[in-house]
PyMOL commands that place a pseudoatom at each C-alpha (Angstrom):
pseudoatom trace, name=CA, resn=MET, resi=1, chain=A, elem=C, hetatm=0, pos=[-0.092, 0.101, -0.023]
pseudoatom trace, name=CA, resn=LYS, resi=2, chain=A, elem=C, hetatm=0, pos=[2.798, 2.362, 1.030]
pseudoatom trace, name=CA, resn=LYS, resi=3, chain=A, elem=C, hetatm=0, pos=[4.264, 1.936, -2.482]
pseudoatom trace, name=CA, resn=ILE, resi=4, chain=A, elem=C, hetatm=0, pos=[1.129, 2.489, -4.452]
pseudoatom trace, name=CA, resn=LEU, resi=5, chain=A, elem=C, hetatm=0, pos=[0.572, 5.572, -2.462]
pseudoatom trace, name=CA, resn=PHE, resi=6, chain=A, elem=C, hetatm=0, pos=[4.276, 6.695, -3.347]
pseudoatom trace, name=CA, resn=LEU, resi=7, chain=A, elem=C, hetatm=0, pos=[3.933, 6.242, -6.913]
pseudoatom trace, name=CA, resn=VAL, resi=8, chain=A, elem=C, hetatm=0, pos=[0.680, 8.037, -6.989]
pseudoatom trace, name=CA, resn=SER, resi=9, chain=A, elem=C, hetatm=0, pos=[2.325, 10.941, -5.342]
pseudoatom trace, name=CA, resn=LEU, resi=10, chain=A, elem=C, hetatm=0, pos=[5.065, 10.781, -7.917]
pseudoatom trace, name=CA, resn=PHE, resi=11, chain=A, elem=C, hetatm=0, pos=[2.477, 10.966, -10.607]
pseudoatom trace, name=CA, resn=ILE, resi=12, chain=A, elem=C, hetatm=0, pos=[0.563, 14.106, -9.109]
pseudoatom trace, name=CA, resn=SER, resi=13, chain=A, elem=C, hetatm=0, pos=[3.890, 15.735, -8.686]
pseudoatom trace, name=CA, resn=VAL, resi=14, chain=A, elem=C, hetatm=0, pos=[4.639, 15.228, -12.469]
pseudoatom trace, name=CA, resn=ALA, resi=15, chain=A, elem=C, hetatm=0, pos=[1.123, 16.467, -13.312]
pseudoatom trace, name=CA, resn=SER, resi=16, chain=A, elem=C, hetatm=0, pos=[1.113, 19.468, -10.892]
pseudoatom trace, name=CA, resn=PHE, resi=17, chain=A, elem=C, hetatm=0, pos=[4.318, 20.894, -12.636]
pseudoatom trace, name=CA, resn=SER, resi=18, chain=A, elem=C, hetatm=0, pos=[3.570, 20.065, -16.137]
pseudoatom trace, name=CA, resn=GLN, resi=19, chain=A, elem=C, hetatm=0, pos=[3.017, 22.700, -18.856]
pseudoatom trace, name=CA, resn=THR, resi=20, chain=A, elem=C, hetatm=0, pos=[2.084, 22.048, -22.501]
pseudoatom trace, name=CA, resn=LYS, resi=21, chain=A, elem=C, hetatm=0, pos=[1.858, 24.331, -25.511]
pseudoatom trace, name=CA, resn=LEU, resi=22, chain=A, elem=C, hetatm=0, pos=[0.436, 22.866, -28.928]
pseudoatom trace, name=CA, resn=TYR, resi=23, chain=A, elem=C, hetatm=0, pos=[0.283, 24.328, -32.344]
pseudoatom trace, name=CA, resn=VAL, resi=24, chain=A, elem=C, hetatm=0, pos=[-1.500, 22.389, -34.891]
pseudoatom trace, name=CA, resn=HIS, resi=25, chain=A, elem=C, hetatm=0, pos=[-1.681, 23.721, -38.611]
pseudoatom trace, name=CA, resn=PRO, resi=26, chain=A, elem=C, hetatm=0, pos=[-5.173, 24.417, -39.823]
pseudoatom trace, name=CA, resn=ASP, resi=27, chain=A, elem=C, hetatm=0, pos=[-4.761, 22.214, -42.763]
pseudoatom trace, name=CA, resn=ALA, resi=28, chain=A, elem=C, hetatm=0, pos=[-3.011, 19.398, -40.594]
pseudoatom trace, name=CA, resn=ASP, resi=29, chain=A, elem=C, hetatm=0, pos=[-5.693, 16.703, -41.598]
pseudoatom trace, name=CA, resn=THR, resi=30, chain=A, elem=C, hetatm=0, pos=[-4.812, 17.122, -45.243]
pseudoatom trace, name=CA, resn=TYR, resi=31, chain=A, elem=C, hetatm=0, pos=[-1.080, 17.094, -44.618]
pseudoatom trace, name=CA, resn=VAL, resi=32, chain=A, elem=C, hetatm=0, pos=[-1.540, 13.923, -42.633]
pseudoatom trace, name=CA, resn=ALA, resi=33, chain=A, elem=C, hetatm=0, pos=[-3.617, 12.219, -45.320]
pseudoatom trace, name=CA, resn=ASN, resi=34, chain=A, elem=C, hetatm=0, pos=[-0.622, 12.936, -47.632]
pseudoatom trace, name=CA, resn=THR, resi=35, chain=A, elem=C, hetatm=0, pos=[1.740, 11.429, -45.223]
pseudoatom trace, name=CA, resn=LYS, resi=36, chain=A, elem=C, hetatm=0, pos=[2.815, 7.868, -45.552]
pseudoatom trace, name=CA, resn=THR, resi=37, chain=A, elem=C, hetatm=0, pos=[5.974, 7.967, -43.236]
pseudoatom trace, name=CA, resn=ILE, resi=38, chain=A, elem=C, hetatm=0, pos=[7.588, 10.123, -40.808]
pseudoatom trace, name=CA, resn=ALA, resi=39, chain=A, elem=C, hetatm=0, pos=[11.227, 10.330, -39.642]
pseudoatom trace, name=CA, resn=ILE, resi=40, chain=A, elem=C, hetatm=0, pos=[12.510, 11.115, -36.076]
pseudoatom trace, name=CA, resn=LEU, resi=41, chain=A, elem=C, hetatm=0, pos=[15.778, 12.954, -36.445]
pseudoatom trace, name=CA, resn=PRO, resi=42, chain=A, elem=C, hetatm=0, pos=[18.057, 13.212, -33.180]
pseudoatom trace, name=CA, resn=LEU, resi=43, chain=A, elem=C, hetatm=0, pos=[16.847, 16.057, -31.104]
pseudoatom trace, name=CA, resn=LYS, resi=44, chain=A, elem=C, hetatm=0, pos=[19.352, 18.687, -29.865]
pseudoatom trace, name=CA, resn=VAL, resi=45, chain=A, elem=C, hetatm=0, pos=[19.903, 17.758, -26.274]
pseudoatom trace, name=CA, resn=GLN, resi=46, chain=A, elem=C, hetatm=0, pos=[21.514, 19.618, -23.561]
pseudoatom trace, name=CA, resn=VAL, resi=47, chain=A, elem=C, hetatm=0, pos=[21.894, 17.967, -20.151]
pseudoatom trace, name=CA, resn=LYS, resi=48, chain=A, elem=C, hetatm=0, pos=[21.876, 20.894, -17.524]
pseudoatom trace, name=CA, resn=LEU, resi=49, chain=A, elem=C, hetatm=0, pos=[23.889, 19.631, -14.583]
pseudoatom trace, name=CA, resn=ARG, resi=50, chain=A, elem=C, hetatm=0, pos=[24.560, 21.338, -11.322]
pseudoatom trace, name=CA, resn=PRO, resi=51, chain=A, elem=C, hetatm=0, pos=[28.017, 23.004, -11.250]
pseudoatom trace, name=CA, resn=LYS, resi=52, chain=A, elem=C, hetatm=0, pos=[29.278, 20.701, -8.602]
pseudoatom trace, name=CA, resn=GLU, resi=53, chain=A, elem=C, hetatm=0, pos=[28.223, 17.829, -11.004]
pseudoatom trace, name=CA, resn=LEU, resi=54, chain=A, elem=C, hetatm=0, pos=[29.983, 19.518, -14.263]
pseudoatom trace, name=CA, resn=LYS, resi=55, chain=A, elem=C, hetatm=0, pos=[33.375, 19.692, -12.389]
pseudoatom trace, name=CA, resn=ASP, resi=56, chain=A, elem=C, hetatm=0, pos=[33.596, 16.087, -12.745]
pseudoatom trace, name=CA, resn=PHE, resi=57, chain=A, elem=C, hetatm=0, pos=[33.222, 15.961, -16.561]
pseudoatom trace, name=CA, resn=THR, resi=58, chain=A, elem=C, hetatm=0, pos=[35.185, 17.280, -19.335]
pseudoatom trace, name=CA, resn=THR, resi=59, chain=A, elem=C, hetatm=0, pos=[33.837, 19.420, -22.141]
pseudoatom trace, name=CA, resn=GLU, resi=60, chain=A, elem=C, hetatm=0, pos=[34.345, 16.312, -24.388]
pseudoatom trace, name=CA, resn=GLN, resi=61, chain=A, elem=C, hetatm=0, pos=[32.297, 14.034, -21.981]
pseudoatom trace, name=CA, resn=ILE, resi=62, chain=A, elem=C, hetatm=0, pos=[29.630, 16.607, -21.713]
pseudoatom trace, name=CA, resn=ILE, resi=63, chain=A, elem=C, hetatm=0, pos=[29.098, 16.707, -25.478]
pseudoatom trace, name=CA, resn=GLN, resi=64, chain=A, elem=C, hetatm=0, pos=[29.112, 13.099, -25.774]
pseudoatom trace, name=CA, resn=MET, resi=65, chain=A, elem=C, hetatm=0, pos=[26.558, 12.854, -22.772]
pseudoatom trace, name=CA, resn=ASN, resi=66, chain=A, elem=C, hetatm=0, pos=[24.154, 15.163, -24.949]
pseudoatom trace, name=CA, resn=LYS, resi=67, chain=A, elem=C, hetatm=0, pos=[24.515, 13.019, -28.043]
pseudoatom trace, name=CA, resn=ASP, resi=68, chain=A, elem=C, hetatm=0, pos=[24.250, 9.705, -26.242]
pseudoatom trace, name=CA, resn=GLU, resi=69, chain=A, elem=C, hetatm=0, pos=[20.795, 11.174, -24.597]
pseudoatom trace, name=CA, resn=SER, resi=70, chain=A, elem=C, hetatm=0, pos=[19.836, 12.442, -28.018]
pseudoatom trace, name=CA, resn=LEU, resi=71, chain=A, elem=C, hetatm=0, pos=[20.007, 8.786, -29.575]
pseudoatom trace, name=CA, resn=ASP, resi=72, chain=A, elem=C, hetatm=0, pos=[18.417, 7.213, -26.503]
pseudoatom trace, name=CA, resn=ILE, resi=73, chain=A, elem=C, hetatm=0, pos=[15.382, 9.687, -26.847]
pseudoatom trace, name=CA, resn=GLN, resi=74, chain=A, elem=C, hetatm=0, pos=[15.274, 8.900, -30.665]
pseudoatom trace, name=CA, resn=LYS, resi=75, chain=A, elem=C, hetatm=0, pos=[15.019, 5.235, -29.905]
pseudoatom trace, name=CA, resn=GLY, resi=76, chain=A, elem=C, hetatm=0, pos=[12.439, 5.921, -26.991]
pseudoatom trace, name=CA, resn=MET, resi=77, chain=A, elem=C, hetatm=0, pos=[10.246, 8.041, -29.604]
pseudoatom trace, name=CA, resn=HIS, resi=78, chain=A, elem=C, hetatm=0, pos=[10.338, 5.290, -32.253]
pseudoatom trace, name=CA, resn=THR, resi=79, chain=A, elem=C, hetatm=0, pos=[9.281, 2.807, -29.719]
pseudoatom trace, name=CA, resn=TRP, resi=80, chain=A, elem=C, hetatm=0, pos=[6.355, 4.871, -28.538]
pseudoatom trace, name=CA, resn=PHE, resi=81, chain=A, elem=C, hetatm=0, pos=[5.399, 5.386, -31.880]
pseudoatom trace, name=CA, resn=LEU, resi=82, chain=A, elem=C, hetatm=0, pos=[5.502, 1.975, -33.001]
pseudoatom trace, name=CA, resn=THR, resi=83, chain=A, elem=C, hetatm=0, pos=[3.497, 1.083, -29.936]
pseudoatom trace, name=CA, resn=ARG, resi=84, chain=A, elem=C, hetatm=0, pos=[0.606, 3.040, -31.127]
pseudoatom trace, name=CA, resn=LYS, resi=85, chain=A, elem=C, hetatm=0, pos=[0.989, 1.879, -34.515]
pseudoatom trace, name=CA, resn=LYS, resi=86, chain=A, elem=C, hetatm=0, pos=[0.401, -1.672, -33.162]
pseudoatom trace, name=CA, resn=ARG, resi=87, chain=A, elem=C, hetatm=0, pos=[-2.638, -0.408, -31.376]
pseudoatom trace, name=CA, resn=GLY, resi=88, chain=A, elem=C, hetatm=0, pos=[-4.132, 1.083, -34.501]
pseudoatom trace, name=CA, resn=SER, resi=89, chain=A, elem=C, hetatm=0, pos=[-3.933, 4.570, -33.224]
pseudoatom trace, name=CA, resn=LEU, resi=90, chain=A, elem=C, hetatm=0, pos=[-1.002, 6.002, -35.415]
pseudoatom trace, name=CA, resn=LEU, resi=91, chain=A, elem=C, hetatm=0, pos=[-1.959, 7.000, -38.859]
pseudoatom trace, name=CA, resn=VAL, resi=92, chain=A, elem=C, hetatm=0, pos=[1.315, 7.051, -40.383]
pseudoatom trace, name=CA, resn=ASN, resi=93, chain=A, elem=C, hetatm=0, pos=[4.378, 4.809, -40.640]
pseudoatom trace, name=CA, resn=VAL, resi=94, chain=A, elem=C, hetatm=0, pos=[7.626, 5.792, -38.824]
pseudoatom trace, name=CA, resn=GLN, resi=95, chain=A, elem=C, hetatm=0, pos=[10.908, 5.068, -40.056]
pseudoatom trace, name=CA, resn=ASN, resi=96, chain=A, elem=C, hetatm=0, pos=[13.435, 3.217, -38.264]
pseudoatom trace, name=CA, resn=PRO, resi=97, chain=A, elem=C, hetatm=0, pos=[15.964, 5.611, -36.372]
pseudoatom trace, name=CA, resn=SER, resi=98, chain=A, elem=C, hetatm=0, pos=[19.012, 3.337, -37.778]
pseudoatom trace, name=CA, resn=ARG, resi=99, chain=A, elem=C, hetatm=0, pos=[17.940, 3.779, -41.311]
pseudoatom trace, name=CA, resn=THR, resi=100, chain=A, elem=C, hetatm=0, pos=[17.278, 7.542, -40.659]
pseudoatom trace, name=CA, resn=ASN, resi=101, chain=A, elem=C, hetatm=0, pos=[20.788, 7.820, -39.153]
pseudoatom trace, name=CA, resn=ALA, resi=102, chain=A, elem=C, hetatm=0, pos=[22.562, 5.704, -41.559]
pseudoatom trace, name=CA, resn=LEU, resi=103, chain=A, elem=C, hetatm=0, pos=[20.961, 7.584, -44.740]
pseudoatom trace, name=CA, resn=LEU, resi=104, chain=A, elem=C, hetatm=0, pos=[22.201, 10.828, -43.180]
pseudoatom trace, name=CA, resn=LYS, resi=105, chain=A, elem=C, hetatm=0, pos=[25.603, 9.608, -42.621]
pseudoatom trace, name=CA, resn=LYS, resi=106, chain=A, elem=C, hetatm=0, pos=[25.813, 8.316, -46.007]
pseudoatom trace, name=CA, resn=ASN, resi=107, chain=A, elem=C, hetatm=0, pos=[24.865, 11.790, -47.469]
pseudoatom trace, name=CA, resn=GLY, resi=108, chain=A, elem=C, hetatm=0, pos=[27.635, 13.481, -45.336]
pseudoatom trace, name=CA, resn=ILE, resi=109, chain=A, elem=C, hetatm=0, pos=[25.256, 14.910, -42.840]
pseudoatom trace, name=CA, resn=ASP, resi=110, chain=A, elem=C, hetatm=0, pos=[26.152, 14.915, -39.111]
pseudoatom trace, name=CA, resn=ILE, resi=111, chain=A, elem=C, hetatm=0, pos=[23.145, 13.335, -37.274]
pseudoatom trace, name=CA, resn=HIS, resi=112, chain=A, elem=C, hetatm=0, pos=[23.648, 15.793, -34.448]
pseudoatom trace, name=CA, resn=SER, resi=113, chain=A, elem=C, hetatm=0, pos=[24.026, 18.877, -36.735]
pseudoatom trace, name=CA, resn=TYR, resi=114, chain=A, elem=C, hetatm=0, pos=[21.682, 19.151, -39.747]
pseudoatom trace, name=CA, resn=ASP, resi=115, chain=A, elem=C, hetatm=0, pos=[20.378, 22.710, -39.298]
pseudoatom trace, name=CA, resn=GLU, resi=116, chain=A, elem=C, hetatm=0, pos=[21.744, 23.755, -42.336]
pseudoatom trace, name=CA, resn=TYR, resi=117, chain=A, elem=C, hetatm=0, pos=[19.503, 21.604, -44.463]
pseudoatom trace, name=CA, resn=LEU, resi=118, chain=A, elem=C, hetatm=0, pos=[15.820, 22.379, -45.155]
pseudoatom trace, name=CA, resn=PRO, resi=119, chain=A, elem=C, hetatm=0, pos=[13.335, 19.608, -44.027]
pseudoatom trace, name=CA, resn=SER, resi=120, chain=A, elem=C, hetatm=0, pos=[12.612, 19.298, -47.831]
pseudoatom trace, name=CA, resn=GLU, resi=121, chain=A, elem=C, hetatm=0, pos=[16.064, 18.381, -48.402]
pseudoatom trace, name=CA, resn=LEU, resi=122, chain=A, elem=C, hetatm=0, pos=[16.180, 15.835, -45.656]
pseudoatom trace, name=CA, resn=GLY, resi=123, chain=A, elem=C, hetatm=0, pos=[12.952, 14.312, -46.558]
pseudoatom trace, name=CA, resn=LYS, resi=124, chain=A, elem=C, hetatm=0, pos=[14.411, 13.706, -49.966]
pseudoatom trace, name=CA, resn=ILE, resi=125, chain=A, elem=C, hetatm=0, pos=[17.345, 11.936, -48.620]
pseudoatom trace, name=CA, resn=LEU, resi=126, chain=A, elem=C, hetatm=0, pos=[15.171, 9.961, -46.268]
pseudoatom trace, name=CA, resn=GLY, resi=127, chain=A, elem=C, hetatm=0, pos=[12.259, 9.241, -48.664]
pseudoatom trace, name=CA, resn=VAL, resi=128, chain=A, elem=C, hetatm=0, pos=[9.812, 10.557, -45.878]
pseudoatom trace, name=CA, resn=GLU, resi=129, chain=A, elem=C, hetatm=0, pos=[6.872, 12.954, -46.225]
pseudoatom trace, name=CA, resn=ALA, resi=130, chain=A, elem=C, hetatm=0, pos=[7.603, 14.507, -42.607]
pseudoatom trace, name=CA, resn=VAL, resi=131, chain=A, elem=C, hetatm=0, pos=[10.303, 14.865, -40.124]
pseudoatom trace, name=CA, resn=ILE, resi=132, chain=A, elem=C, hetatm=0, pos=[10.356, 15.414, -36.429]
pseudoatom trace, name=CA, resn=THR, resi=133, chain=A, elem=C, hetatm=0, pos=[13.205, 17.586, -35.204]
pseudoatom trace, name=CA, resn=GLY, resi=134, chain=A, elem=C, hetatm=0, pos=[13.446, 19.663, -31.796]
pseudoatom trace, name=CA, resn=ASN, resi=135, chain=A, elem=C, hetatm=0, pos=[15.337, 20.525, -28.771]
pseudoatom trace, name=CA, resn=PHE, resi=136, chain=A, elem=C, hetatm=0, pos=[15.310, 18.772, -25.422]
pseudoatom trace, name=CA, resn=GLU, resi=137, chain=A, elem=C, hetatm=0, pos=[16.590, 20.126, -22.106]
pseudoatom trace, name=CA, resn=THR, resi=138, chain=A, elem=C, hetatm=0, pos=[16.948, 18.010, -18.986]
pseudoatom trace, name=CA, resn=SER, resi=139, chain=A, elem=C, hetatm=0, pos=[18.413, 18.326, -15.540]
pseudoatom trace, name=CA, resn=LYS, resi=140, chain=A, elem=C, hetatm=0, pos=[19.063, 14.588, -15.452]
pseudoatom trace, name=CA, resn=PRO, resi=141, chain=A, elem=C, hetatm=0, pos=[20.775, 12.197, -17.918]
pseudoatom trace, name=CA, resn=MET, resi=142, chain=A, elem=C, hetatm=0, pos=[18.530, 9.438, -18.947]
pseudoatom trace, name=CA, resn=SER, resi=143, chain=A, elem=C, hetatm=0, pos=[20.773, 7.124, -20.917]
pseudoatom trace, name=CA, resn=ASN, resi=144, chain=A, elem=C, hetatm=0, pos=[22.077, 4.255, -18.910]
pseudoatom trace, name=CA, resn=GLY, resi=145, chain=A, elem=C, hetatm=0, pos=[25.807, 5.099, -19.103]
pseudoatom trace, name=CA, resn=ALA, resi=146, chain=A, elem=C, hetatm=0, pos=[25.702, 8.538, -18.292]
pseudoatom trace, name=CA, resn=ALA, resi=147, chain=A, elem=C, hetatm=0, pos=[22.816, 8.309, -15.471]
pseudoatom trace, name=CA, resn=ILE, resi=148, chain=A, elem=C, hetatm=0, pos=[25.034, 5.394, -14.032]
pseudoatom trace, name=CA, resn=GLY, resi=149, chain=A, elem=C, hetatm=0, pos=[28.174, 7.347, -14.256]
pseudoatom trace, name=CA, resn=LEU, resi=150, chain=A, elem=C, hetatm=0, pos=[26.718, 10.491, -12.597]
pseudoatom trace, name=CA, resn=ALA, resi=151, chain=A, elem=C, hetatm=0, pos=[24.873, 8.656, -10.038]
pseudoatom trace, name=CA, resn=VAL, resi=152, chain=A, elem=C, hetatm=0, pos=[28.294, 7.127, -8.840]
pseudoatom trace, name=CA, resn=LEU, resi=153, chain=A, elem=C, hetatm=0, pos=[29.967, 10.626, -8.860]
pseudoatom trace, name=CA, resn=THR, resi=154, chain=A, elem=C, hetatm=0, pos=[27.206, 12.245, -6.829]
pseudoatom trace, name=CA, resn=GLY, resi=155, chain=A, elem=C, hetatm=0, pos=[26.279, 9.369, -4.334]
pseudoatom trace, name=CA, resn=GLY, resi=156, chain=A, elem=C, hetatm=0, pos=[23.189, 8.758, -6.365]
pseudoatom trace, name=CA, resn=MET, resi=157, chain=A, elem=C, hetatm=0, pos=[21.566, 12.212, -5.561]
pseudoatom trace, name=CA, resn=PHE, resi=158, chain=A, elem=C, hetatm=0, pos=[20.156, 14.578, -8.417]
pseudoatom trace, name=CA, resn=ALA, resi=159, chain=A, elem=C, hetatm=0, pos=[18.375, 17.826, -8.175]
pseudoatom trace, name=CA, resn=THR, resi=160, chain=A, elem=C, hetatm=0, pos=[14.831, 17.923, -8.780]
pseudoatom trace, name=CA, resn=SER, resi=161, chain=A, elem=C, hetatm=0, pos=[14.325, 16.451, -12.160]
pseudoatom trace, name=CA, resn=SER, resi=162, chain=A, elem=C, hetatm=0, pos=[12.893, 18.659, -14.990]
pseudoatom trace, name=CA, resn=ALA, resi=163, chain=A, elem=C, hetatm=0, pos=[12.851, 18.359, -18.721]
pseudoatom trace, name=CA, resn=ILE, resi=164, chain=A, elem=C, hetatm=0, pos=[11.592, 20.693, -21.501]
pseudoatom trace, name=CA, resn=MET, resi=165, chain=A, elem=C, hetatm=0, pos=[10.862, 19.205, -25.032]
pseudoatom trace, name=CA, resn=ASN, resi=166, chain=A, elem=C, hetatm=0, pos=[10.197, 21.619, -28.006]
pseudoatom trace, name=CA, resn=MET, resi=167, chain=A, elem=C, hetatm=0, pos=[9.344, 19.275, -30.918]
pseudoatom trace, name=CA, resn=ASP, resi=168, chain=A, elem=C, hetatm=0, pos=[8.418, 20.114, -34.590]
pseudoatom trace, name=CA, resn=PHE, resi=169, chain=A, elem=C, hetatm=0, pos=[6.586, 18.029, -36.995]
pseudoatom trace, name=CA, resn=THR, resi=170, chain=A, elem=C, hetatm=0, pos=[7.595, 19.501, -40.430]
pseudoatom trace, name=CA, resn=ASN, resi=171, chain=A, elem=C, hetatm=0, pos=[6.015, 18.686, -43.870]
pseudoatom trace, name=CA, resn=THR, resi=172, chain=A, elem=C, hetatm=0, pos=[8.875, 17.816, -46.318]
pseudoatom trace, name=CA, resn=ALA, resi=173, chain=A, elem=C, hetatm=0, pos=[7.038, 18.840, -49.644]
pseudoatom trace, name=CA, resn=ASP, resi=174, chain=A, elem=C, hetatm=0, pos=[6.885, 22.473, -48.562]
pseudoatom trace, name=CA, resn=ASP, resi=175, chain=A, elem=C, hetatm=0, pos=[8.720, 22.921, -45.139]
pseudoatom trace, name=CA, resn=GLU, resi=176, chain=A, elem=C, hetatm=0, pos=[5.237, 23.752, -43.587]
pseudoatom trace, name=CA, resn=LEU, resi=177, chain=A, elem=C, hetatm=0, pos=[5.176, 23.346, -39.724]
pseudoatom trace, name=CA, resn=VAL, resi=178, chain=A, elem=C, hetatm=0, pos=[2.337, 21.089, -39.173]
pseudoatom trace, name=CA, resn=VAL, resi=179, chain=A, elem=C, hetatm=0, pos=[2.605, 20.611, -35.262]
pseudoatom trace, name=CA, resn=ASN, resi=180, chain=A, elem=C, hetatm=0, pos=[4.741, 22.165, -32.702]
pseudoatom trace, name=CA, resn=TYR, resi=181, chain=A, elem=C, hetatm=0, pos=[4.753, 20.573, -29.385]
pseudoatom trace, name=CA, resn=ASN, resi=182, chain=A, elem=C, hetatm=0, pos=[6.215, 22.158, -26.148]
pseudoatom trace, name=CA, resn=LYS, resi=183, chain=A, elem=C, hetatm=0, pos=[6.126, 20.451, -22.808]
pseudoatom trace, name=CA, resn=LYS, resi=184, chain=A, elem=C, hetatm=0, pos=[7.763, 20.909, -19.595]
pseudoatom trace, name=CA, resn=ILE, resi=185, chain=A, elem=C, hetatm=0, pos=[7.592, 18.788, -16.580]
pseudoatom trace, name=CA, resn=LYS, resi=186, chain=A, elem=C, hetatm=0, pos=[9.140, 18.820, -13.269]
pseudoatom trace, name=CA, resn=GLY, resi=187, chain=A, elem=C, hetatm=0, pos=[9.110, 15.980, -10.958]
pseudoatom trace, name=CA, resn=SER, resi=188, chain=A, elem=C, hetatm=0, pos=[9.786, 12.147, -11.412]
pseudoatom trace, name=CA, resn=LEU, resi=189, chain=A, elem=C, hetatm=0, pos=[10.832, 11.474, -14.770]
pseudoatom trace, name=CA, resn=GLY, resi=190, chain=A, elem=C, hetatm=0, pos=[11.146, 7.784, -14.513]
pseudoatom trace, name=CA, resn=SER, resi=191, chain=A, elem=C, hetatm=0, pos=[14.235, 5.519, -14.779]
pseudoatom trace, name=CA, resn=ASP, resi=192, chain=A, elem=C, hetatm=0, pos=[15.115, 5.802, -18.529]
pseudoatom trace, name=CA, resn=ALA, resi=193, chain=A, elem=C, hetatm=0, pos=[14.483, 7.618, -21.616]
pseudoatom trace, name=CA, resn=GLN, resi=194, chain=A, elem=C, hetatm=0, pos=[11.486, 5.438, -22.639]
pseudoatom trace, name=CA, resn=ASP, resi=195, chain=A, elem=C, hetatm=0, pos=[9.768, 6.277, -19.238]
pseudoatom trace, name=CA, resn=LEU, resi=196, chain=A, elem=C, hetatm=0, pos=[10.593, 10.068, -19.987]
pseudoatom trace, name=CA, resn=ILE, resi=197, chain=A, elem=C, hetatm=0, pos=[9.111, 9.710, -23.613]
pseudoatom trace, name=CA, resn=ASN, resi=198, chain=A, elem=C, hetatm=0, pos=[5.863, 8.080, -22.082]
pseudoatom trace, name=CA, resn=ILE, resi=199, chain=A, elem=C, hetatm=0, pos=[5.312, 10.939, -19.621]
pseudoatom trace, name=CA, resn=LEU, resi=200, chain=A, elem=C, hetatm=0, pos=[5.966, 13.583, -22.294]
pseudoatom trace, name=CA, resn=MET, resi=201, chain=A, elem=C, hetatm=0, pos=[3.805, 11.965, -24.976]
pseudoatom trace, name=CA, resn=ARG, resi=202, chain=A, elem=C, hetatm=0, pos=[1.126, 10.532, -23.317]
pseudoatom trace, name=CA, resn=LYS, resi=203, chain=A, elem=C, hetatm=0, pos=[-1.363, 13.350, -23.312]
pseudoatom trace, name=CA, resn=VAL, resi=204, chain=A, elem=C, hetatm=0, pos=[-0.418, 15.205, -26.584]
pseudoatom trace, name=CA, resn=SER, resi=205, chain=A, elem=C, hetatm=0, pos=[-1.008, 11.686, -28.521]
pseudoatom trace, name=CA, resn=ARG, resi=206, chain=A, elem=C, hetatm=0, pos=[-4.687, 12.476, -28.179]
pseudoatom trace, name=CA, resn=ARG, resi=207, chain=A, elem=C, hetatm=0, pos=[-4.375, 15.781, -29.709]
pseudoatom trace, name=CA, resn=ILE, resi=208, chain=A, elem=C, hetatm=0, pos=[-1.858, 15.617, -32.691]
pseudoatom trace, name=CA, resn=PRO, resi=209, chain=A, elem=C, hetatm=0, pos=[-3.303, 14.871, -36.110]
pseudoatom trace, name=CA, resn=TYR, resi=210, chain=A, elem=C, hetatm=0, pos=[-1.131, 11.934, -36.623]
pseudoatom trace, name=CA, resn=THR, resi=211, chain=A, elem=C, hetatm=0, pos=[-2.875, 9.748, -34.055]
pseudoatom trace, name=CA, resn=LYS, resi=212, chain=A, elem=C, hetatm=0, pos=[-6.690, 9.136, -33.566]
for i in range(1, 212): cmd.bond("trace and resi %d" % i, "trace and resi %d" % (i + 1))
show_as sticks, trace
zoom trace
């Protein structure tokens, strides 16, 4: 019973400090109807550690931590979409991140730095009708390696967990923004990237035109 009450209190904590902003294009349904496949690109990730945590890492290690987090979140989002597809609630297909990243690399594009390319250019390379891009900021690393390493250095203690995701769904035919999803949460973020994605995406799934 105590464990159940504890989990309920964590859920209430997250819900109480969550903020969501959502933009949906007026012609979103038309864009979705003309979309067969979407690709999830690695988000721009920044793990904002406290000063006493930062001192234990080099600049190179911080950069690598951000990249690791980005790939874990990309995989987590892919799994989330696949689950919705299996349930019949996702209206489009989602490209495997391994294929997405491989195609970008084959075309000389750094998977963590693609800002100089238009969504329409990326769409031609990836063979998709829409791409997901965006930024993610967190106070706690969620990838297993980074989380374990930081836990060892800090004695397992973190500041209050928080995360901000700003995500765009962009059509690759005309570079039009179809959906912008901005969510901030503060509280328990779960134990890994998949937990985090589930928390961030659970409510918005009912409101974006790519799901039913």
